[in-house]
C-alpha positions as CSV (number, residue, x, y, z in Angstrom):
1,M,161.4,-29.2,101.2
2,D,165.0,-30.1,102.8
3,D,164.2,-28.5,106.5
4,P,164.7,-31.4,109.0
5,D,162.0,-29.8,111.1
6,L,159.4,-29.1,108.5
7,P,156.3,-30.9,109.5
8,L,154.9,-33.7,106.7
9,A,151.6,-31.6,106.9
10,L,153.1,-28.7,105.5
11,L,155.5,-30.8,103.2
12,F,152.2,-31.9,101.7
13,D,150.0,-28.6,101.5
14,T,153.2,-26.9,99.6
15,W,154.5,-30.0,97.7
16,P,151.1,-32.3,97.1
17,A,152.9,-34.3,94.5
18,T,155.0,-35.8,97.9
19,A,152.2,-37.7,99.0
20,T,152.5,-40.0,95.6
21,V,155.5,-41.1,97.0
22,F,154.5,-41.8,100.6
23,L,151.5,-43.3,99.1
24,S,152.9,-45.6,96.6
25,R,155.3,-47.4,99.3
26,Q,152.1,-47.7,101.9
27,M,153.3,-45.1,103.9
28,F,149.8,-43.8,105.8
29,C,151.7,-40.1,106.9
30,F,149.4,-38.5,104.3
31,G,146.5,-37.9,106.1
32,C,147.2,-39.1,109.4
33,P,146.9,-37.0,112.7
34,I,150.5,-37.2,113.5
35,A,151.3,-35.7,110.2
36,P,151.8,-32.0,111.4
37,F,154.2,-33.5,114.1
38,H,156.2,-35.6,112.6
39,T,159.3,-35.0,109.9
40,V,160.9,-37.2,107.0
41,I,163.3,-37.8,109.3
42,D,160.8,-39.4,111.7
43,A,158.8,-41.4,108.7
44,C,161.8,-42.8,107.6
45,A,162.9,-44.2,110.7
46,E,159.3,-45.5,111.5
47,Y,159.4,-47.3,108.2
48,G,163.2,-48.3,108.0
49,L,163.8,-45.9,105.0
50,D,167.5,-44.4,103.9
51,E,166.5,-40.7,104.3
52,A,168.6,-39.5,101.4
53,L,167.0,-42.2,98.8
54,F,163.7,-41.2,100.0
55,R,164.4,-37.4,100.1
56,A,165.3,-37.8,96.5
57,E,162.3,-39.8,95.7
58,L,160.2,-36.5,97.0
59,H,162.4,-33.8,95.4
60,A,161.8,-36.1,92.0
61,A,158.1,-36.2,92.4
62,V,158.1,-32.5,92.8
63,I,159.9,-32.2,89.9
64,R,157.5,-34.5,87.7
65,A,155.1,-32.6,88.8
66,L,156.2,-29.3,87.4
67,V,156.6,-30.3,84.2
């Protein structure tokens, strides 16, 4: 999940719970035709988000989905 080159489409396929983090911030990456090409880095840059904090939210969503 922390691979800087991981495409968002693969992120969503591997960890579906991460989509809720994007959707809760009204980020439309989930289902976007560019998702196979963009990364978390790209999404954070596009939406002006702190990458470290956003990645922490992604991790938390995956952990919540496991319990």
